[in-house]
C-alpha positions in Angstrom: 105.1 171.1 98.8 105.4 168.6 95.9 103.2 165.4 96.3 105.0 162.1 96.3 104.8 159.9 93.2 102.9 156.7 93.7 105.1 153.7 94.2 104.4 150.1 93.4 104.6 148.2 96.7 105.0 144.8 95.1 108.4 143.3 94.2 109.3 141.0 91.4 109.0 137.2 92.1 110.6 135.4 94.0 111.0 138.1 96.6 109.0 138.2 99.9 106.0 139.8 98.2 104.8 138.8 94.7 102.2 140.6 92.7 98.7 140.0 94.0 97.0 137.0 92.4 100.2 135.3 91.1 100.2 132.7 93.9 96.5 132.0 93.4 97.1 131.6 89.7 100.0 129.1 90.3 97.8 127.2 92.7 94.9 127.1 90.2 97.2 125.9 87.4 98.6 123.1 89.6 95.0 122.0 90.5 94.1 121.9 86.8 97.1 119.7 86.1 95.9 117.4 88.8 98.9 118.1 91.2 98.5 118.1 94.9 101.4 120.6 95.5 103.2 123.5 93.9 106.4 125.4 94.6 106.2 129.0 95.8 108.3 131.5 97.7 107.6 131.5 101.4 108.7 134.7 103.3 110.0 132.5 106.2 111.5 129.5 104.4 112.3 130.7 100.8 111.3 128.4 97.9 109.0 125.8 99.5 106.3 123.3 98.8 102.7 124.6 99.1 99.5 122.5 99.0 96.8 123.1 96.5 94.2 122.5 99.2 93.7 124.4 102.5 94.7 127.9 103.3 97.6 128.2 100.9 100.2 128.1 103.7 103.8 126.7 103.2 104.0 123.1 104.4 107.0 123.9 106.6 105.0 126.8 108.3 102.1 124.4 108.9 104.5 121.8 110.4 106.2 124.4 112.6 102.8 125.6 113.9 101.7 122.0 114.7 104.9 121.4 116.6 104.5 124.6 118.6 100.9 123.6 119.4 101.9 120.1 120.6 104.6 121.6 122.8 102.1 124.1 124.4 99.7 121.2 125.0 102.4 119.0 126.6 103.4 121.9 128.9 99.8 122.5 129.9 99.2 118.9 130.7 102.5 118.7 132.7 101.5 121.8 134.8 98.0 120.4 135.5 99.2 117.1 136.8 
C-alpha cells in the first residue's frame, strides 16, 4: 500500500481558512499604525471588520452573540415571573 502524500490544509486568503499567523500579523500591523480595527475574512460573514483588541472575533459575530444572549435572558426572566 502506497502512503498518502502530505497535503497543505490551509487555503489561500480570503477563503474560510488563511495560513496560520496571517490574521495575527494583520492585527499587529493595524495596532502599530494606531488603528482600532482591520478588515479580515470571517467564515460566517465574509469580509468583515475585526477589532485590534479583544479575542479577535468578527464584530458581526460579537453582535450576534450579544443579541442571542439578551434574548435568552429575556426568555428566562419571562418564565420566572
